[in-house]
A tleap script that builds the chain and sets N, CA, C and O, in Angstrom:
source leaprc.protein.ff14SB
mol = sequence {
  NMET ASN ASP GLU ILE THR LYS ALA ILE ALA
  ALA ASP LEU GLY ILE ALA ASP ILE SER ALA
  LYS GLU GLN LYS ALA LEU ILE GLY GLN PHE
  GLY GLU VAL ALA LEU LYS ALA ALA THR LEU
  ALA VAL ILE GLY LYS LEU ALA GLU GLY LYS
  ARG ASP GLU PHE ALA LYS LEU ALA GLU ALA
  GLY ASP ALA ALA ALA LEU LYS VAL PHE LEU
  ASP ARG GLU VAL PRO GLY HIE GLU ASP ILE
  ALA LYS ASP ALA VAL ALA GLU GLU VAL LYS
  ARG PHE LYS ALA PHE GLN VAL GLU GLY THR
  ASP ALA GLY SER THR CALA
}
set mol.1.N position { 97.166 65.276 101.985 }
set mol.1.CA position { 97.127 64.826 103.399 }
set mol.1.C position { 95.700 65.024 103.903 }
set mol.1.O position { 95.036 66.021 103.617 }
set mol.2.N position { 95.275 64.051 104.649 }
set mol.2.CA position { 93.916 64.129 105.281 }
set mol.2.C position { 93.821 65.366 106.128 }
set mol.2.O position { 94.742 65.680 106.882 }
set mol.3.N position { 92.682 66.095 106.009 }
set mol.3.CA position { 92.481 67.332 106.806 }
set mol.3.C position { 92.582 67.113 108.282 }
set mol.3.O position { 93.167 67.924 109.000 }
set mol.4.N position { 92.016 66.019 108.747 }
set mol.4.CA position { 92.080 65.694 110.231 }
set mol.4.C position { 93.545 65.470 110.649 }
set mol.4.O position { 93.973 65.949 111.699 }
set mol.5.N position { 94.284 64.764 109.846 }
set mol.5.CA position { 95.649 64.516 110.193 }
set mol.5.C position { 96.437 65.820 110.183 }
set mol.5.O position { 97.241 66.085 111.076 }
set mol.6.N position { 96.188 66.636 109.145 }
set mol.6.CA position { 96.857 67.940 109.058 }
set mol.6.C position { 96.567 68.765 110.296 }
set mol.6.O position { 97.470 69.374 110.870 }
set mol.7.N position { 95.311 68.785 110.707 }
set mol.7.CA position { 94.930 69.587 111.886 }
set mol.7.C position { 95.594 69.057 113.145 }
set mol.7.O position { 96.004 69.837 114.005 }
set mol.8.N position { 95.702 67.772 113.260 }
set mol.8.CA position { 96.346 67.159 114.455 }
set mol.8.C position { 97.823 67.496 114.494 }
set mol.8.O position { 98.359 67.859 115.541 }
set mol.9.N position { 98.487 67.373 113.336 }
set mol.9.CA position { 99.914 67.726 113.290 }
set mol.9.C position { 100.135 69.194 113.532 }
set mol.9.O position { 101.052 69.571 114.260 }
set mol.10.N position { 99.310 70.033 112.934 }
set mol.10.CA position { 99.374 71.477 113.151 }
set mol.10.C position { 99.234 71.835 114.609 }
set mol.10.O position { 99.973 72.674 115.124 }
set mol.11.N position { 98.273 71.192 115.287 }
set mol.11.CA position { 98.102 71.457 116.704 }
set mol.11.C position { 99.293 71.001 117.498 }
set mol.11.O position { 99.691 71.688 118.439 }
set mol.12.N position { 99.879 69.874 117.163 }
set mol.12.CA position { 101.054 69.352 117.924 }
set mol.12.C position { 102.235 70.271 117.674 }
set mol.12.O position { 103.025 70.497 118.591 }
set mol.13.N position { 102.389 70.808 116.476 }
set mol.13.CA position { 103.533 71.665 116.166 }
set mol.13.C position { 103.246 73.145 116.659 }
set mol.13.O position { 104.142 73.989 116.663 }
set mol.14.N position { 102.010 73.407 117.056 }
set mol.14.CA position { 101.710 74.761 117.546 }
set mol.14.C position { 101.463 75.752 116.444 }
set mol.14.O position { 101.665 76.950 116.637 }
set mol.15.N position { 101.021 75.276 115.263 }
set mol.15.CA position { 100.796 76.161 114.110 }
set mol.15.C position { 99.347 76.139 113.666 }
set mol.15.O position { 99.061 76.441 112.507 }
set mol.16.N position { 98.422 75.789 114.552 }
set mol.16.CA position { 97.016 75.678 114.229 }
set mol.16.C position { 96.381 77.011 113.896 }
set mol.16.O position { 95.317 77.056 113.278 }
set mol.17.N position { 97.027 78.108 114.301 }
set mol.17.CA position { 96.408 79.432 114.063 }
set mol.17.C position { 96.816 80.080 112.770 }
set mol.17.O position { 96.436 81.228 112.536 }
set mol.18.N position { 97.562 79.423 111.918 }
set mol.18.CA position { 97.909 79.976 110.599 }
set mol.18.C position { 97.013 79.360 109.525 }
set mol.18.O position { 96.273 78.416 109.801 }
set mol.19.N position { 97.075 79.876 108.332 }
set mol.19.CA position { 96.220 79.385 107.254 }
set mol.19.C position { 96.533 77.924 106.930 }
set mol.19.O position { 97.651 77.471 107.172 }
set mol.20.N position { 95.574 77.185 106.391 }
set mol.20.CA position { 95.756 75.818 106.040 }
set mol.20.C position { 96.890 75.634 104.984 }
set mol.20.O position { 97.631 74.651 105.014 }
set mol.21.N position { 96.988 76.574 104.093 }
set mol.21.CA position { 98.050 76.528 103.073 }
set mol.21.C position { 99.449 76.605 103.751 }
set mol.21.O position { 100.355 75.831 103.441 }
set mol.22.N position { 99.572 77.538 104.651 }
set mol.22.CA position { 100.830 77.703 105.383 }
set mol.22.C position { 101.114 76.473 106.232 }
set mol.22.O position { 102.257 76.021 106.307 }
set mol.23.N position { 100.089 75.930 106.867 }
set mol.23.CA position { 100.218 74.743 107.669 }
set mol.23.C position { 100.805 73.583 106.862 }
set mol.23.O position { 101.750 72.913 107.277 }
set mol.24.N position { 100.196 73.380 105.683 }
set mol.24.CA position { 100.637 72.271 104.843 }
set mol.24.C position { 102.100 72.455 104.433 }
set mol.24.O position { 102.887 71.508 104.444 }
set mol.25.N position { 102.449 73.705 104.070 }
set mol.25.CA position { 103.812 73.949 103.685 }
set mol.25.C position { 104.833 73.700 104.814 }
set mol.25.O position { 105.882 73.084 104.622 }
set mol.26.N position { 104.463 74.219 106.007 }
set mol.26.CA position { 105.373 74.028 107.185 }
set mol.26.C position { 105.450 72.538 107.528 }
set mol.26.O position { 106.537 72.035 107.812 }
set mol.27.N position { 104.312 71.817 107.507 }
set mol.27.CA position { 104.321 70.439 107.835 }
set mol.27.C position { 105.165 69.637 106.833 }
set mol.27.O position { 105.882 68.711 107.210 }
set mol.28.N position { 105.070 69.994 105.607 }
set mol.28.CA position { 105.921 69.332 104.595 }
set mol.28.C position { 107.381 69.557 104.809 }
set mol.28.O position { 108.183 68.628 104.709 }
set mol.29.N position { 107.753 70.825 105.114 }
set mol.29.CA position { 109.127 71.122 105.403 }
set mol.29.C position { 109.594 70.410 106.684 }
set mol.29.O position { 110.688 69.846 106.734 }
set mol.30.N position { 108.751 70.450 107.702 }
set mol.30.CA position { 109.091 69.798 108.961 }
set mol.30.C position { 109.272 68.259 108.716 }
set mol.30.O position { 110.181 67.629 109.258 }
set mol.31.N position { 108.385 67.707 107.894 }
set mol.31.CA position { 108.488 66.277 107.633 }
set mol.31.C position { 109.825 65.890 106.984 }
set mol.31.O position { 110.386 64.837 107.285 }
set mol.32.N position { 110.316 66.734 106.110 }
set mol.32.CA position { 111.651 66.507 105.471 }
set mol.32.C position { 112.740 66.560 106.544 }
set mol.32.O position { 113.604 65.685 106.605 }
set mol.33.N position { 112.693 67.574 107.371 }
set mol.33.CA position { 113.721 67.725 108.437 }
set mol.33.C position { 113.641 66.554 109.397 }
set mol.33.O position { 114.679 65.998 109.755 }
set mol.34.N position { 112.479 66.164 109.819 }
set mol.34.CA position { 112.284 65.064 110.737 }
set mol.34.C position { 112.799 63.765 110.168 }
set mol.34.O position { 113.450 62.999 110.878 }
set mol.35.N position { 112.522 63.491 108.891 }
set mol.35.CA position { 112.964 62.282 108.224 }
set mol.35.C position { 114.478 62.252 108.183 }
set mol.35.O position { 115.077 61.212 108.456 }
set mol.36.N position { 115.129 63.398 107.840 }
set mol.36.CA position { 116.578 63.421 107.809 }
set mol.36.C position { 117.131 63.177 109.199 }
set mol.36.O position { 118.085 62.412 109.341 }
set mol.37.N position { 116.567 63.802 110.241 }
set mol.37.CA position { 117.048 63.632 111.579 }
set mol.37.C position { 116.966 62.168 112.018 }
set mol.37.O position { 117.899 61.647 112.629 }
set mol.38.N position { 115.829 61.497 111.699 }
set mol.38.CA position { 115.609 60.112 112.040 }
set mol.38.C position { 116.632 59.216 111.314 }
set mol.38.O position { 117.231 58.314 111.900 }
set mol.39.N position { 116.800 59.507 110.019 }
set mol.39.CA position { 117.744 58.693 109.255 }
set mol.39.C position { 119.167 58.876 109.762 }
set mol.39.O position { 119.904 57.897 109.880 }
set mol.40.N position { 119.563 60.085 110.060 }
set mol.40.CA position { 120.919 60.302 110.542 }
set mol.40.C position { 121.098 59.655 111.909 }
set mol.40.O position { 122.177 59.127 112.177 }
set mol.41.N position { 120.109 59.667 112.778 }
set mol.41.CA position { 120.184 59.081 114.078 }
set mol.41.C position { 120.396 57.561 113.961 }
set mol.41.O position { 121.201 56.985 114.693 }
set mol.42.N position { 119.670 56.923 113.038 }
set mol.42.CA position { 119.791 55.500 112.828 }
set mol.42.C position { 121.118 55.144 112.199 }
set mol.42.O position { 121.791 54.204 112.622 }
set mol.43.N position { 121.503 55.935 111.144 }
set mol.43.CA position { 122.829 55.674 110.541 }
set mol.43.C position { 123.951 55.803 111.515 }
set mol.43.O position { 124.934 55.064 111.469 }
set mol.44.N position { 123.792 56.759 112.405 }
set mol.44.CA position { 124.838 56.952 113.437 }
set mol.44.C position { 125.072 55.764 114.310 }
set mol.44.O position { 126.149 55.607 114.884 }
set mol.45.N position { 124.042 54.891 114.423 }
set mol.45.CA position { 124.170 53.658 115.247 }
set mol.45.C position { 124.721 52.482 114.441 }
set mol.45.O position { 125.071 51.443 114.999 }
set mol.46.N position { 124.792 52.661 113.128 }
set mol.46.CA position { 125.297 51.582 112.272 }
set mol.46.C position { 126.801 51.513 112.372 }
set mol.46.O position { 127.478 52.533 112.500 }
set mol.47.N position { 127.327 50.276 112.311 }
set mol.47.CA position { 128.763 50.075 112.221 }
set mol.47.C position { 129.249 50.678 110.890 }
set mol.47.O position { 128.534 50.616 109.889 }
set mol.48.N position { 130.424 51.241 110.875 }
set mol.48.CA position { 130.957 51.879 109.640 }
set mol.48.C position { 130.850 51.012 108.466 }
set mol.48.O position { 130.456 51.487 107.400 }
set mol.49.N position { 131.185 49.716 108.582 }
set mol.49.CA position { 131.154 48.805 107.483 }
set mol.49.C position { 129.800 48.495 106.975 }
set mol.49.O position { 129.691 47.932 105.886 }
set mol.50.N position { 128.749 48.820 107.680 }
set mol.50.CA position { 127.376 48.514 107.216 }
set mol.50.C position { 126.702 49.684 106.542 }
set mol.50.O position { 125.609 49.548 105.993 }
set mol.51.N position { 127.353 50.841 106.580 }
set mol.51.CA position { 126.681 52.038 106.010 }
set mol.51.C position { 126.516 51.958 104.473 }
set mol.51.O position { 125.519 52.436 103.932 }
set mol.52.N position { 127.491 51.355 103.784 }
set mol.52.CA position { 127.375 51.241 102.336 }
set mol.52.C position { 126.210 50.340 101.985 }
set mol.52.O position { 125.464 50.593 101.039 }
set mol.53.N position { 126.067 49.248 102.793 }
set mol.53.CA position { 124.954 48.309 102.540 }
set mol.53.C position { 123.620 49.022 102.787 }
set mol.53.O position { 122.668 48.843 102.027 }
set mol.54.N position { 123.555 49.812 103.827 }
set mol.54.CA position { 122.371 50.635 104.080 }
set mol.54.C position { 122.028 51.535 102.928 }
set mol.54.O position { 120.884 51.597 102.479 }
set mol.55.N position { 123.047 52.240 102.451 }
set mol.55.CA position { 122.881 53.170 101.306 }
set mol.55.C position { 122.326 52.435 100.068 }
set mol.55.O position { 121.427 52.919 99.381 }
set mol.56.N position { 122.892 51.271 99.823 }
set mol.56.CA position { 122.449 50.520 98.616 }
set mol.56.C position { 120.966 50.085 98.727 }
set mol.56.O position { 120.201 50.171 97.766 }
set mol.57.N position { 120.602 49.623 99.914 }
set mol.57.CA position { 119.242 49.226 100.156 }
set mol.57.C position { 118.284 50.427 100.088 }
set mol.57.O position { 117.188 50.339 99.535 }
set mol.58.N position { 118.728 51.539 100.660 }
set mol.58.CA position { 117.867 52.759 100.613 }
set mol.58.C position { 117.704 53.238 99.179 }
set mol.58.O position { 116.603 53.637 98.800 }
set mol.59.N position { 118.713 53.217 98.402 }
set mol.59.CA position { 118.669 53.663 96.988 }
set mol.59.C position { 117.759 52.727 96.196 }
set mol.59.O position { 117.038 53.176 95.305 }
set mol.60.N position { 117.786 51.454 96.504 }
set mol.60.CA position { 116.948 50.487 95.768 }
set mol.60.C position { 115.472 50.662 96.093 }
set mol.60.O position { 114.608 50.209 95.342 }
set mol.61.N position { 115.182 51.323 97.221 }
set mol.61.CA position { 113.777 51.596 97.556 }
set mol.61.C position { 113.020 50.376 98.059 }
set mol.61.O position { 111.789 50.364 98.062 }
set mol.62.N position { 113.752 49.346 98.485 }
set mol.62.CA position { 113.051 48.143 98.990 }
set mol.62.C position { 112.882 48.286 100.532 }
set mol.62.O position { 113.758 47.943 101.326 }
set mol.63.N position { 111.696 48.816 100.884 }
set mol.63.CA position { 111.418 49.099 102.283 }
set mol.63.C position { 111.488 47.828 103.158 }
set mol.63.O position { 111.964 47.886 104.292 }
set mol.64.N position { 111.020 46.695 102.636 }
set mol.64.CA position { 111.018 45.461 103.409 }
set mol.64.C position { 112.437 44.993 103.681 }
set mol.64.O position { 112.754 44.580 104.797 }
set mol.65.N position { 113.287 45.055 102.672 }
set mol.65.CA position { 114.686 44.604 102.854 }
set mol.65.C position { 115.412 45.550 103.801 }
set mol.65.O position { 116.249 45.123 104.596 }
set mol.66.N position { 115.087 46.828 103.711 }
set mol.66.CA position { 115.695 47.851 104.564 }
set mol.66.C position { 115.315 47.599 106.043 }
set mol.66.O position { 116.142 47.717 106.947 }
set mol.67.N position { 114.043 47.252 106.245 }
set mol.67.CA position { 113.581 46.985 107.603 }
set mol.67.C position { 114.239 45.775 108.184 }
set mol.67.O position { 114.645 45.785 109.346 }
set mol.68.N position { 114.359 44.705 107.380 }
set mol.68.CA position { 115.039 43.487 107.827 }
set mol.68.C position { 116.484 43.799 108.198 }
set mol.68.O position { 116.985 43.331 109.220 }
set mol.69.N position { 117.146 44.588 107.364 }
set mol.69.CA position { 118.542 44.995 107.628 }
set mol.69.C position { 118.655 45.800 108.931 }
set mol.69.O position { 119.529 45.529 109.755 }
set mol.70.N position { 117.774 46.784 109.114 }
set mol.70.CA position { 117.862 47.582 110.318 }
set mol.70.C position { 117.463 46.778 111.562 }
set mol.70.O position { 118.040 46.962 112.634 }
set mol.71.N position { 116.471 45.882 111.415 }
set mol.71.CA position { 116.141 45.053 112.570 }
set mol.71.C position { 117.321 44.261 113.018 }
set mol.71.O position { 117.525 44.088 114.219 }
set mol.72.N position { 118.116 43.767 112.087 }
set mol.72.CA position { 119.296 42.982 112.418 }
set mol.72.C position { 120.496 43.808 112.891 }
set mol.72.O position { 121.201 43.426 113.825 }
set mol.73.N position { 120.708 44.929 112.236 }
set mol.73.CA position { 121.960 45.714 112.501 }
set mol.73.C position { 121.770 46.824 113.559 }
set mol.73.O position { 122.749 47.216 114.195 }
set mol.74.N position { 120.576 47.327 113.759 }
set mol.74.CA position { 120.356 48.433 114.691 }
set mol.74.C position { 119.106 48.099 115.537 }
set mol.74.O position { 118.025 48.642 115.309 }
set mol.75.N position { 119.283 47.200 116.507 }
set mol.75.CA position { 118.193 46.840 117.406 }
set mol.75.C position { 117.577 48.172 118.026 }
set mol.75.O position { 118.314 49.039 118.496 }
set mol.76.N position { 116.297 48.282 118.007 }
set mol.76.CA position { 115.697 49.481 118.553 }
set mol.76.C position { 115.666 50.673 117.605 }
set mol.76.O position { 115.408 51.797 118.035 }
set mol.77.N position { 115.930 50.438 116.305 }
set mol.77.CA position { 115.990 51.550 115.365 }
set mol.77.C position { 114.731 52.387 115.314 }
set mol.77.O position { 114.782 53.598 115.099 }
set mol.78.N position { 113.602 51.731 115.515 }
set mol.78.CA position { 112.337 52.471 115.500 }
set mol.78.C position { 112.238 53.473 116.626 }
set mol.78.O position { 111.753 54.589 116.441 }
set mol.79.N position { 112.709 53.060 117.819 }
set mol.79.CA position { 112.705 53.956 118.942 }
set mol.79.C position { 113.690 55.113 118.767 }
set mol.79.O position { 113.437 56.250 119.165 }
set mol.80.N position { 114.857 54.759 118.134 }
set mol.80.CA position { 115.864 55.808 117.855 }
set mol.80.C position { 115.276 56.824 116.888 }
set mol.80.O position { 115.472 58.027 117.057 }
set mol.81.N position { 114.562 56.354 115.884 }
set mol.81.CA position { 113.988 57.275 114.931 }
set mol.81.C position { 112.867 58.139 115.578 }
set mol.81.O position { 112.780 59.339 115.318 }
set mol.82.N position { 111.998 57.498 116.438 }
set mol.82.CA position { 110.943 58.209 117.106 }
set mol.82.C position { 111.570 59.335 118.033 }
set mol.82.O position { 111.087 60.465 118.110 }
set mol.83.N position { 112.658 58.928 118.708 }
set mol.83.CA position { 113.313 59.942 119.620 }
set mol.83.C position { 113.865 61.122 118.818 }
set mol.83.O position { 113.792 62.269 119.260 }
set mol.84.N position { 114.405 60.840 117.661 }
set mol.84.CA position { 114.975 61.885 116.846 }
set mol.84.C position { 113.857 62.845 116.329 }
set mol.84.O position { 114.043 64.061 116.286 }
set mol.85.N position { 112.724 62.272 115.950 }
set mol.85.CA position { 111.585 63.091 115.496 }
set mol.85.C position { 111.032 63.875 116.651 }
set mol.85.O position { 110.667 65.038 116.477 }
set mol.86.N position { 110.953 63.284 117.834 }
set mol.86.CA position { 110.428 64.025 119.015 }
set mol.86.C position { 111.356 65.190 119.320 }
set mol.86.O position { 110.901 66.275 119.683 }
set mol.87.N position { 112.652 64.965 119.173 }
set mol.87.CA position { 113.632 66.083 119.411 }
set mol.87.C position { 113.426 67.211 118.379 }
set mol.87.O position { 113.520 68.393 118.710 }
set mol.88.N position { 113.148 66.826 117.147 }
set mol.88.CA position { 112.880 67.893 116.135 }
set mol.88.C position { 111.633 68.651 116.462 }
set mol.88.O position { 111.577 69.862 116.245 }
set mol.89.N position { 110.608 67.969 116.988 }
set mol.89.CA position { 109.387 68.675 117.400 }
set mol.89.C position { 109.692 69.702 118.467 }
set mol.89.O position { 109.215 70.835 118.406 }
set mol.90.N position { 110.510 69.295 119.470 }
set mol.90.CA position { 110.924 70.212 120.525 }
set mol.90.C position { 111.676 71.403 119.946 }
set mol.90.O position { 111.421 72.541 120.340 }
set mol.91.N position { 112.590 71.164 119.024 }
set mol.91.CA position { 113.344 72.267 118.401 }
set mol.91.C position { 112.446 73.192 117.627 }
set mol.91.O position { 112.623 74.410 117.658 }
set mol.92.N position { 111.466 72.618 116.920 }
set mol.92.CA position { 110.539 73.407 116.163 }
set mol.92.C position { 109.735 74.330 117.100 }
set mol.92.O position { 109.567 75.521 116.837 }
set mol.93.N position { 109.257 73.747 118.176 }
set mol.93.CA position { 108.484 74.550 119.138 }
set mol.93.C position { 109.349 75.619 119.824 }
set mol.93.O position { 108.881 76.728 120.084 }
set mol.94.N position { 110.561 75.292 120.104 }
set mol.94.CA position { 111.493 76.216 120.773 }
set mol.94.C position { 111.784 77.381 119.815 }
set mol.94.O position { 111.868 78.542 120.216 }
set mol.95.N position { 111.935 77.016 118.519 }
set mol.95.CA position { 112.173 78.068 117.511 }
set mol.95.C position { 110.986 79.012 117.423 }
set mol.95.O position { 111.171 80.223 117.301 }
set mol.96.N position { 109.767 78.481 117.481 }
set mol.96.CA position { 108.595 79.297 117.482 }
set mol.96.C position { 108.533 80.241 118.651 }
set mol.96.O position { 108.156 81.403 118.495 }
set mol.97.N position { 108.900 79.758 119.833 }
set mol.97.CA position { 108.899 80.586 121.039 }
set mol.97.C position { 109.923 81.701 120.908 }
set mol.97.O position { 109.647 82.856 121.231 }
set mol.98.N position { 111.145 81.330 120.415 }
set mol.98.CA position { 112.194 82.317 120.180 }
set mol.98.C position { 111.736 83.383 119.259 }
set mol.98.O position { 111.989 84.563 119.500 }
set mol.99.N position { 111.034 82.990 118.153 }
set mol.99.CA position { 110.585 83.959 117.192 }
set mol.99.C position { 109.511 84.840 117.767 }
set mol.99.O position { 109.467 86.030 117.455 }
set mol.100.N position { 108.648 84.306 118.592 }
set mol.100.CA position { 107.576 85.064 119.273 }
set mol.100.C position { 108.249 86.063 120.284 }
set mol.100.O position { 107.929 87.251 120.298 }
set mol.101.N position { 109.156 85.556 121.092 }
set mol.101.CA position { 109.859 86.391 122.071 }
set mol.101.C position { 110.642 87.503 121.407 }
set mol.101.O position { 110.715 88.602 121.956 }
set mol.102.N position { 111.229 87.261 120.249 }
set mol.102.CA position { 112.057 88.225 119.580 }
set mol.102.C position { 111.185 89.404 119.114 }
set mol.102.O position { 111.633 90.549 119.046 }
set mol.103.N position { 109.930 89.078 118.799 }
set mol.103.CA position { 109.019 90.127 118.308 }
set mol.103.C position { 108.272 90.873 119.399 }
set mol.103.O position { 107.560 91.837 119.118 }
set mol.104.N position { 108.424 90.446 120.606 }
set mol.104.CA position { 107.693 91.104 121.691 }
set mol.104.C position { 108.447 92.353 122.211 }
set mol.104.O position { 109.665 92.468 122.075 }
set mol.105.N position { 107.686 93.260 122.798 }
set mol.105.CA position { 108.289 94.468 123.286 }
set mol.105.C position { 108.314 94.444 124.811 }
set mol.105.O position { 108.791 95.402 125.421 }
set mol.106.N position { 107.838 93.426 125.423 }
set mol.106.CA position { 107.764 93.342 126.894 }
set mol.106.C position { 109.116 92.943 127.470 }
set mol.106.O position { 109.257 92.820 128.686 }
savepdb mol mol.pdb
quit
């Protein structure tokens, strides 16, 4: 990952003050969680009968066909995914605050 991108993501997640190695590990873990959240949010908007088709396209790894499918079946899927990722960022930051508060003696 590009160092500038890593720094920007670390700053956004509030982890800029930890080592670069720890930043990369946390960003990688966060990326997995965010991707799952975005995927589940979009799948949740799919009609039941379309979920198998989505799964087949996803397994095939054809990003273009998957995008065409989602454009047709889930209008606004990109915004749904962005909102889900934004919510995960909020949760991550809230978790950090809780962890900080739990360790304080004030």
